[in-house]
C-alpha positions as CSV (number, residue, x, y, z in Angstrom):
1,M,2.4,-41.8,202.8
2,T,3.6,-43.6,205.8
3,R,5.0,-42.2,208.6
4,R,7.2,-43.6,210.1
5,P,7.2,-43.0,213.8
6,L,9.8,-39.8,215.9
7,P,12.0,-42.5,217.9
8,L,12.4,-45.1,215.2
9,L,13.2,-42.0,212.9
10,L,15.6,-40.5,215.5
11,A,16.9,-44.5,215.7
12,A,17.3,-44.6,211.9
13,L,19.3,-41.9,211.7
14,M,21.5,-42.8,214.6
15,A,22.9,-45.8,213.2
16,S,23.7,-44.4,210.1
17,A,25.7,-41.5,212.0
18,C,27.6,-44.7,213.7
19,S,28.5,-46.7,210.5
20,T,30.2,-43.9,208.7
21,Q,33.7,-44.5,209.4
22,P,36.0,-41.5,210.1
23,A,38.5,-40.7,207.5
24,S,42.5,-41.6,208.1
25,F,44.8,-39.8,206.3
26,H,48.7,-40.9,205.6
27,T,51.4,-39.7,203.5
28,L,54.7,-40.2,202.0
29,A,56.8,-38.2,203.5
30,S,59.1,-39.3,206.1
31,P,60.2,-37.4,209.1
32,I,62.8,-34.4,208.2
33,A,66.0,-35.2,209.2
34,A,67.5,-33.6,212.2
35,T,70.6,-31.2,211.0
36,P,72.9,-29.1,212.3
37,A,71.6,-25.9,212.7
38,S,74.6,-23.8,210.6
39,A,73.5,-26.0,207.4
40,G,72.1,-23.9,205.1
41,P,69.4,-25.3,202.5
42,R,70.3,-27.7,199.9
43,Q,69.9,-27.3,196.4
44,P,68.1,-30.4,194.0
45,A,70.0,-32.2,191.6
46,F,67.5,-31.7,189.1
47,D,64.7,-28.6,187.5
48,A,61.9,-30.9,187.1
49,L,60.7,-33.8,188.3
50,S,57.2,-35.4,187.1
51,V,55.4,-38.7,188.2
52,D,52.8,-40.9,186.1
53,V,50.9,-43.1,187.7
54,P,47.8,-46.0,186.6
55,A,44.8,-43.9,186.6
56,M,43.3,-46.8,189.2
57,L,46.3,-44.9,191.5
58,D,45.6,-41.2,191.1
59,R,43.3,-40.6,193.5
60,H,43.1,-39.4,197.5
61,A,41.8,-43.1,198.9
62,M,44.2,-45.7,199.4
63,V,44.2,-48.5,196.5
64,V,44.3,-51.9,198.4
65,R,44.5,-55.5,196.8
66,H,43.0,-58.9,197.8
67,G,42.5,-62.1,197.0
68,A,44.0,-63.4,193.9
69,H,41.8,-60.6,191.2
70,G,40.4,-58.2,193.5
71,V,40.8,-54.7,194.4
72,T,39.1,-51.9,196.6
73,V,39.3,-48.1,197.0
74,E,39.5,-47.1,200.3
75,A,37.3,-44.6,200.8
76,A,37.9,-44.0,204.3
77,Q,42.0,-44.5,204.2
78,R,43.1,-41.1,202.4
79,W,46.3,-39.8,200.9
80,A,46.8,-36.4,202.6
81,S,47.4,-35.1,198.8
82,P,46.1,-37.4,195.9
83,F,49.0,-40.8,195.3
84,P,50.8,-39.3,192.4
85,E,52.1,-36.3,194.1
86,E,52.6,-37.7,197.7
87,V,55.3,-39.9,195.3
88,R,56.7,-36.4,193.8
89,D,57.1,-34.8,197.2
90,A,58.4,-37.8,199.0
91,I,60.9,-38.5,196.2
92,K,61.9,-34.8,196.1
93,A,62.4,-34.3,199.6
94,R,64.7,-37.8,199.6
95,L,67.2,-36.5,197.3
96,A,66.8,-33.0,198.8
97,Q,68.6,-35.1,201.6
98,A,70.8,-37.3,199.6
99,S,74.5,-35.4,199.6
100,A,76.8,-35.0,196.6
101,P,80.8,-36.8,196.5
102,P,83.3,-34.3,197.4
103,S,84.7,-35.3,194.1
104,A,81.5,-34.1,192.3
105,A,81.9,-30.2,193.7
106,G,82.1,-27.6,191.2
107,P,79.9,-26.4,187.9
108,A,79.5,-30.2,187.1
109,A,77.7,-31.2,190.4
110,A,74.8,-28.4,189.5
111,T,74.5,-29.3,186.1
112,P,70.1,-29.1,185.7
113,R,68.7,-32.4,184.8
114,S,65.5,-33.3,184.8
115,I,63.8,-36.5,186.4
116,E,61.0,-38.8,184.9
117,V,59.3,-41.4,187.4
118,D,56.8,-44.0,185.8
119,I,55.1,-45.6,188.9
120,L,53.7,-48.6,186.5
121,R,52.3,-50.3,189.5
122,V,51.5,-51.0,192.6
123,D,50.0,-54.0,194.6
124,A,49.3,-53.5,198.6
125,W,48.4,-56.0,200.6
126,L,47.1,-55.3,203.7
127,D,49.1,-57.3,206.4
128,D,51.0,-58.4,204.4
129,H,53.4,-56.6,201.8
130,V,53.9,-54.0,199.0
131,A,55.6,-54.1,196.0
132,I,55.8,-50.7,194.0
133,D,57.2,-51.7,190.0
134,A,58.3,-47.9,188.4
135,A,60.2,-47.5,186.0
136,W,62.6,-44.0,185.8
137,T,64.7,-41.3,182.7
138,L,67.7,-38.5,184.2
139,H,67.7,-35.9,181.2
140,F,70.6,-34.4,181.1
141,K,71.4,-31.0,180.7
142,A,74.7,-31.6,178.6
143,P,74.4,-32.1,174.9
144,D,76.6,-35.2,174.6
145,R,75.6,-37.3,177.8
146,P,73.0,-39.7,177.0
147,A,69.6,-39.7,178.9
148,L,69.8,-42.6,181.8
149,H,66.8,-45.2,181.8
150,A,66.1,-47.7,184.6
151,R,63.3,-50.2,186.1
152,G,62.4,-51.6,189.2
153,V,60.4,-53.2,191.7
154,F,60.4,-52.3,195.3
155,L,59.2,-54.3,198.4
156,A,58.4,-53.5,201.7
157,P,56.6,-55.6,204.4
158,A,53.2,-54.4,205.5
159,K,52.4,-54.8,209.4
160,G,50.0,-52.9,211.6
161,G,46.8,-52.4,209.5
162,F,46.4,-49.5,207.1
163,A,49.0,-47.4,209.1
164,G,52.1,-50.0,208.5
165,L,50.7,-50.3,204.9
166,A,51.7,-46.5,204.0
167,A,54.5,-46.7,206.1
168,A,55.3,-49.8,203.9
169,Q,54.2,-47.5,200.5
170,Q,56.7,-45.0,202.1
171,R,59.6,-46.9,202.5
172,A,59.4,-48.5,199.4
173,V,59.0,-44.9,197.6
174,S,62.4,-44.2,199.8
175,A,63.9,-47.4,198.2
176,L,63.0,-45.7,195.0
177,A,64.2,-42.7,195.8
178,D,67.5,-44.0,197.0
179,C,68.1,-45.7,193.2
180,I,68.0,-42.7,191.3
181,A,69.6,-40.5,194.2
182,R,72.6,-43.4,192.7
183,D,72.1,-42.8,189.8
184,L,72.3,-39.0,190.2
185,A,75.9,-39.5,191.7
186,L,74.8,-38.7,195.2
187,T,75.0,-40.4,198.5
188,P,71.8,-41.1,200.2
189,P,70.6,-39.7,203.8
190,D,72.0,-42.3,206.3
191,D,70.1,-45.3,206.6
192,P,70.7,-48.7,209.0
193,A,69.7,-50.8,206.5
194,P,70.3,-49.6,203.1
195,H,68.2,-50.0,200.5
196,P,69.5,-52.3,197.8
197,C,68.9,-51.4,193.7
198,P,66.7,-54.3,192.4
199,R,66.9,-53.1,189.1
200,Q,67.3,-53.5,185.0
201,R,68.7,-50.8,182.7
202,R,66.3,-50.3,180.2
203,P,67.3,-49.0,176.3
């Protein structure tokens, strides 16, 4: 067996350690908005929220597009929790910040609902933009009220490396949540640039 000189072995180990990039963690959760101390916790406008994503995105690592056909799983750029959980928690938190209009006060406003969100595609381009294609379905408790189906593509510019890419996905998911809030007859939280709802109804 060939023995490698100890100095060379140590140098190789040090080079290997230096080449290992430490992981960076990101989240889709928006910062908690300041609320008056007297404000109590808001009740969710739904009973259940489920999120489905393509198998490629069902992971901790960030998935990035490059070139015409390339996709890279960035092992060193990770979500704080698996991507579908990040999307679900971000939407749930955003909806919790939305408020019901005065006309909706009363039993009708508290009618339990369930929401199904299907993330059909996420195109995340480093230092370029993010596009999220999503469909959502609202199921109402009232038996005479049909389910509502909608779909939209949500865009956000992405500058500033991976941190900017994560922030862009955060904004796109917030835009999706705001459109769902409007379908629930809720008013999204204050935003200096309200998100449009570029969507189409589905049968």
